N, C-alpha and C positions, 0 to 999 in steps of 0.2 A: 707859916705865917697865917693868922686868922683873917677871914674876910670881914670888911666893915659893913657890908650889905649883901643880901642874897636876893635872887630872883628865881621864880620857877623856871625850870629848864626850857619850857615852851616859849619863853620870852627872849632867850639868849640870842637867837638869830636876828630878831628885830632890833635889839640893843646894838649888836655888833654892826648892823647895816645902817644905823642911825634913824630907823623908822620909829623907834620907841624912845622918846626924849623926856618922859616924866614917869614917875611912879607915885602911887597914892598909898599912903601908909597911915597907921594910927599914931597916937601920941607917943608911944614907946619909941618910935623911930623919927620923931620930929626934932631931934637934937642936932641934926647936921647943920652946917653953916655954909653960906656961899663961899666959894673958893676952895672948900675942903675937897681933897682927893680921896676917893673911896676905892679900896680894893674890893672887887666885885666877884661874887661866886654864884654857883647854882645852889638853890635851896636843897635839892634832893641829895647831893653828894658833897656840897661845900667846895667843889672844884673851882679854882680861880679861872675867870675867862676874860676880864678886862679891868681897866681903871677908869672910873668916871669922876668928873669934876662937878660938884654941886653948883648950880647957877642961882637957885632960889628955893625957898620953902614958904608955901602959902597955905594958910588955913582954908578949908573948904568943907561945906556940908554935902551930903549925898545929893540933895535937891539942887545944889549949885553946879554940879557937874554938867558940862555942856559939850556941844559938838567939837569944840576946840580941844578940850581935854581928851575926848575920844580919839581925835586925829593924832594927838601927841602920844597916845597909847597904841596907835595903829589898830583900832577896833571901832565898832559902832558904839553909839551912846548906849543903846540897850544892852549890848554885850559888856560894856564897861560897868554899867550899874549892876549887872548880874554877877560879874566877877567880884566886884567890891563887896556885894552883899553876901557872897559865898565865903570870902576870906574874912570879912569883919561883920558877921551877922548882928543886926540890931545896933550897929555903931553908926552915928551920924557925923561926929566931929572927926574930920580927916585932915591930912596934910598932903599937898601936892609938892613933890620934890622934883624940880626941873634939873636936868643934868645934860652933860655932853661927854661923849666917849673921848678920852685923850690917849689911850693906848690899849 
């Protein structure tokens, strides 16, 4: 069964422990809807590791990212901005997908 969303393996532990409760994605992954349950896997090998429920999807620009976003990602604001600029170089229009682990 294919996964609905994937995360880099380095985020798996934080997601499973409830320390990472959002993900910031580009427009290609902005189609999720509140209440939707997502089969979640690792990006590197597509291995399933949990099911997440989408709470909300909120548009955001790189400059609008703040300490609360960083806390929800379980990293510093500088670290968050660095990761986002590496994954989405030159992209400013992003989406915050808030989620909770349900299994």
